[in-house]
C-alpha positions in Angstrom: 10.8 60.1 24.0 11.4 58.4 20.8 12.6 60.7 17.9 12.3 59.4 14.1 13.8 61.5 11.3 11.1 61.5 8.5 13.1 64.0 6.0 16.6 65.4 6.6 17.9 67.8 3.8 20.5 70.2 3.8 18.2 73.1 5.0 14.9 71.1 6.1 14.4 68.5 8.9 11.2 66.7 9.7 11.1 64.7 12.8 8.2 62.7 14.4 8.4 62.8 18.6 6.9 59.7 20.0 5.7 60.9 23.5 5.3 64.4 23.0 2.5 66.9 23.1 1.4 70.3 22.2 3.2 71.4 25.4 6.7 70.4 24.2 6.2 71.0 20.6 4.8 74.7 21.4 7.8 75.5 23.6 10.4 74.2 21.1 8.6 76.0 18.1 8.8 79.4 20.2 12.5 78.8 21.1 13.2 78.2 17.6 11.9 81.4 16.2 14.4 82.9 18.4 17.2 81.9 15.8 18.0 84.1 13.2 18.9 81.5 10.8 15.2 79.4 11.3 12.9 80.3 8.4 10.3 77.6 9.3 9.5 76.4 12.9 6.4 74.5 13.2 4.8 71.2 14.1 1.4 69.2 13.3 -0.3 66.7 15.2 -2.9 65.0 12.9 -5.0 63.4 15.7 -4.1 63.9 19.4 -4.9 60.4 20.2 -3.5 58.2 17.4 -0.9 60.3 15.9 2.6 61.6 16.9 3.5 65.2 16.4 5.8 66.1 13.6 8.2 69.0 13.9 9.4 70.6 10.8 12.7 73.1 11.1 13.7 75.1 8.0 17.0 77.2 7.9 18.6 79.8 5.6 21.6 77.7 5.1 24.1 79.1 7.4 22.9 76.9 10.2 21.6 73.2 10.0 18.2 72.5 10.9 19.7 69.7 13.5 21.9 72.2 15.2 19.2 74.9 15.2 16.9 72.2 16.9 19.8 71.1 19.3 20.5 74.7 20.5 16.6 75.5 20.7 16.7 72.2 23.3 19.5 73.7 25.2 18.0 77.1 25.5 14.8 75.6 26.8 16.8 73.3 29.4 18.6 76.3 30.6 15.4 78.5 30.9 13.6 75.5 32.7 16.4 74.9 35.1 16.5 78.8 36.0 12.7 78.8 36.5 13.1 75.9 38.7 15.7 77.4 41.0 13.8 80.7 41.2 10.6 78.7 42.1 12.1 76.4 44.8 13.7 79.9 46.4 10.4 81.6 46.1 8.2 78.8 48.0 10.9 78.5 50.8 
């Protein structure tokens, strides 16, 4: 996965995520909305076969968009690890 920063301002971050699709972008967008400082969290994929997703994150200024994104990724990682452990226990 490759990440390219397209716009980086105090309260706004736009990144392009090569190798991602709706699955990752939707999960990340939903997790970003759990942050009280996030005012906008969305993404767009202009064409699923030829374009890369662009993620847009805007905050209220009390937290940087980069930190909001990093924190959301960390929370998703913990959620996935918990699911993996519970699923493995359930199928044994």
